[in-house]
N, C-alpha and C positions, 0 to 999 in steps of 0.2 A: 669650227665644228667640219664645219662640207671637209676644207685640206685634210682631217682627220680620219674622215671616212676614204676616202679617196687615199691616200697611204695606202688603208690598212686592205682595199681592193687593190692595189697591185701587190701589193706583197702577200695576197693570200693570191692572186696572180702570178708573183717569181717565184714560187711554191711550186705550184703545179705545174711551171713548164717547166721547173730542176727536176724533178719527179720524172716528168714524161723525156726532160732528155734524158736522164739515169740509164731509165731503162730500155732507151732508142739506142743508148751506146753503149749498155751493156747486152744486151740483141746481135749484135752486128759484131763486136771483140767476142763472145759467145759462137756463136758461128767459126769465126774463121778462129777462136780454136781448138774447133769442134771437127771443124777440117784439116787442120797441121798435126791433130793425133790420129796416128795411124790406126786407135780401134776405134771401135762402134760405139756413139756415145747413146745415153740411156737417158738420158733425161727432159728430153722432149723442149719446146721453147721455150717453156717456164725450168726447165734446167740451163739453157742457152743463157738468156734474162741473168738468170742467178749466178752462175761460174762468171759469164762477163761483166758483174758487176764485183759478185767479189773480187774479182782478176785487177779491176783496175784498182780498188783500194790496195791486193796486194804491191801492182806495181808501182804502186803510186808514192808508197811507205818502201819499197826499196831502189826507185828510182831517186828520191826528197834523201835516205841515207849514200847510196854510188856518186848520182852526178847533182847534187842539190839540186835538183827536180824536181814535182811529180806529173803526177797527171795535172795539167795546165787548159784545159779544156776538146775542142770536137776538132782536133788536130791527127799529124801523121805523126808526130812522137807520142802523145797522148795512149794513138792507135798502139805504136810497139809496145811500150810500157807496159798498156794493160793486157795485150795480148800475148807478154814475158810473160805479167804473172798470171792474168788466167792458166797458160802452159804450165806452173809451177803451181797452180793448185789443184788442175786435172791429175800431175803424175804423184803430189805429195795422199791423195784421197781414192786415187787404184792404190794407193804404196800402201794405207794404211785398211782397206777393203779386199777383203779375198773374194772371190767366187768358188772356187776349190771347196770340192767339199772330200774331209775326214773319212 
């Protein structure tokens, strides 16, 4: 019974660390993607995190289709694929949303 309790605590801790990891990873990727985009960003820090996490998912999916491996961890390859995915997400979001008034 005690081992099950410690296993549950370790599982909860691993999930919390995983969420923190994705937030930090997404923040770094979102900031890099916003810096590479010539247009000003409007989302702030929360927007950068969302952009980075969604970009990592898109980049990981495309990387898996093209290269056979997607986002694998906290390394240069994963950052490059994630930033590319974030730039694709930025391009697509700006292509479908217009700020011009008629």
